[in-house]
C-alpha positions as CSV (number, residue, x, y, z in Angstrom):
1,M,110.3,98.7,94.8
2,L,107.4,97.0,96.6
3,Q,109.5,94.0,97.6
4,Q,112.2,96.4,99.0
5,M,109.6,98.3,101.1
6,I,108.0,95.1,102.4
7,L,111.4,93.7,103.4
8,F,112.3,97.0,105.1
9,D,109.0,97.0,107.0
10,T,109.6,93.5,108.1
11,L,113.2,93.9,109.2
12,K,113.5,97.4,110.7
13,H,112.0,96.3,114.0
14,K,114.7,93.7,114.3
15,L,117.6,96.2,114.2
16,S,119.6,96.7,117.4
17,H,120.1,100.2,118.7
18,G,122.6,101.8,116.3
19,G,121.9,99.1,113.7
20,I,122.0,100.1,110.0
21,Y,119.7,99.1,107.1
22,I,120.7,99.9,103.5
23,V,118.4,99.8,100.5
24,E,120.4,100.0,97.3
25,D,119.7,100.5,93.6
26,I,116.7,102.8,94.1
27,P,115.9,104.2,90.6
28,I,115.1,107.9,90.4
29,S,111.6,107.1,89.4
30,N,111.1,105.3,92.8
31,L,112.8,108.0,94.9
32,K,109.6,110.0,95.8
33,P,107.6,106.9,97.0
34,W,110.6,106.0,99.2
35,Y,111.0,109.6,100.5
36,D,107.2,109.8,101.2
37,K,107.4,106.4,103.1
38,M,110.3,107.5,105.2
39,K,108.7,110.8,106.1
40,K,105.8,108.8,107.5
41,E,108.2,106.5,109.4
42,E,110.1,109.4,111.0
43,K,110.1,109.1,114.8
44,P,112.6,110.5,117.3
45,R,114.5,107.2,117.3
46,Y,114.6,106.8,113.5
47,N,117.1,108.5,111.2
48,Y,117.7,108.1,107.5
49,I,119.4,109.7,104.5
50,F,119.4,109.2,100.8
51,I,122.7,109.1,99.0
52,D,122.8,109.7,95.2
53,L,125.6,107.9,93.6
54,R,124.3,108.1,90.0
55,E,127.1,110.4,89.0
56,H,129.8,108.0,90.0
57,R,128.4,105.0,88.0
58,K,126.4,106.7,85.3
59,T,123.2,104.6,86.0
60,S,119.7,105.8,86.9
61,D,119.3,103.3,89.8
62,N,122.2,104.1,91.9
63,I,120.6,105.8,94.9
64,L,120.9,104.4,98.4
65,M,118.7,104.8,101.4
66,V,120.5,104.4,104.7
67,Y,118.5,104.0,107.9
68,K,120.0,103.9,111.3
69,N,118.0,102.9,114.4
70,G,118.3,105.1,117.4
71,E,121.3,107.2,116.5
72,R,122.0,110.1,114.2
73,I,123.7,109.3,110.9
74,R,127.0,111.1,110.6
75,I,128.7,111.5,107.2
């Protein structure tokens, strides 16, 4: 998890307006730290969602975090 967060912190500033960054394979045990981190990151130009895909693949680490710079995420 730490490596994922460091890489996210390093690369998020390089995203173009409307650029998307996806973190995959977040285990349920690491979801709260990611959620807490993203709440601190929240600014008017930042948008993110968590997508739980565990039911589809029957694994405990199949959660995605999708971050979009400058635009709303539409599902």
